C-alpha positions in Angstrom: -9.2 -2.5 -7.4 -9.3 -1.7 -4.2 -9.1 2.1 -2.9 -6.2 3.9 -1.5 -6.7 6.1 1.6 -4.2 9.0 1.9 -4.1 10.5 5.3 -2.5 13.8 4.9 -3.6 17.5 6.6 -1.7 19.6 4.1 -4.7 20.5 1.4 -2.0 21.2 -1.7 -0.2 18.1 -1.2 -3.1 15.9 -0.4 -4.9 17.2 -3.7 -1.9 16.7 -5.8 -1.6 13.0 -4.5 -5.2 12.4 -4.8 -5.5 13.8 -8.4 -2.3 11.7 -9.6 -3.5 8.7 -8.0 -6.9 9.0 -9.7 -5.6 10.0 -13.0 -3.8 6.7 -12.7 -7.0 4.8 -12.2 -7.2 4.3 -8.6 -10.2 5.1 -5.9 -9.0 7.6 -3.7 -10.2 8.4 -0.1 -8.5 11.4 1.9 -8.7 11.8 5.4 -7.3 14.5 7.3 -7.2 13.6 10.9 -6.9 10.2 12.9 -10.8 10.0 13.6 -11.4 10.5 9.7 -8.6 8.0 8.9 -10.5 5.3 11.2 -13.7 6.3 9.6 -12.6 5.6 6.4 -10.9 2.4 7.3 -14.0 0.9 8.7 -16.3 1.9 5.7 -14.0 1.1 2.7 -12.3 -1.5 1.4 -8.7 0.0 1.3 -5.6 -1.8 -0.5 -3.2 0.8 0.7 -2.6 3.8 3.1 -0.4 6.6 2.6 -0.2 8.0 6.1 1.4 11.3 7.4 3.1 11.5 10.7 2.5 14.9 12.0 -1.8 15.3 11.8 -4.0 17.5 13.5 -6.5 16.4 16.5 -4.3 14.6 18.8 -3.6 11.4 17.3 -0.5 11.1 15.2 0.6 9.0 12.2 2.7 6.6 14.3 -0.2 5.7 16.7 -2.4 5.1 13.9 0.3 2.8 12.5 0.6 1.2 15.7 -3.2 0.8 16.1 -3.7 -0.6 12.5 -0.6 -3.4 13.0 -2.1 -4.5 16.3 -5.7 -4.7 14.7 -6.8 -8.1 13.0 -8.9 -6.1 10.5 -6.0 -3.9 9.3 -2.6 -5.6 10.1 -2.0 -6.9 6.7 -2.6 -3.4 5.0 0.6 -1.9 3.6 1.3 1.4 5.1 3.8 3.7 3.0 4.6 6.7 5.7 5.0 10.1 3.7 6.5 12.7 6.3 8.7 15.6 6.3 10.6 14.1 9.1 13.6 12.4 7.2 15.9 11.4 10.0 16.9 8.1 10.2 15.5 7.4 13.8 11.9 8.7 12.3 12.2 6.3 9.4 13.7 3.5 11.7 10.9 3.8 14.0 7.8 4.1 11.3 9.6 0.6 10.0 9.7 -1.0 13.4 5.8 -0.2 13.8 5.3 -1.9 10.8 5.3 0.3 7.7 6.0 -0.9 4.2 7.8 2.1 3.1 8.6 5.7 4.1 8.8 8.5 1.6 10.3 11.9 2.6 7.9 14.6 1.3 10.4 16.9 0.4 11.7 14.0 -1.9 8.2 13.3 -3.2 8.1 12.4 -7.0 4.2 11.9 -8.0 5.2 9.8 -10.9 7.1 7.5 -8.7 4.5 7.4 -6.3 2.4 5.8 -9.0 4.7 3.2 -9.3 5.2 2.6 -5.6 1.2 2.3 -5.0 1.6 -0.4 -8.2 4.1 -2.3 -6.2 2.4 -2.1 -2.8 -1.5 -2.1 -3.3 -3.4 -5.4 -2.1 
């Protein structure tokens, strides 16, 4: 089974998502910045990315998503955006950039994240 990459700078949320997906049987990698994200993508076989928009280090989730979708290596990889930005304009932007889904963090249900993972993972 391929791994899941969680790109999330919030330690509590990142840990909760990681634990939930690991308990569901998935191999999980966790990146906190854009640089860490690219390191994991280059080194691991990932079948799904959960991507936060607001990240430290000068590279936001939209830039990561854009880079992934322009890359021959990663363009087919499903990316689910996880963000506190729940405005329709933000959701539309993510979907136009190639996200396969968008989850507002305030509405997150960890068990439904497992179901979403099963539906989206390559």
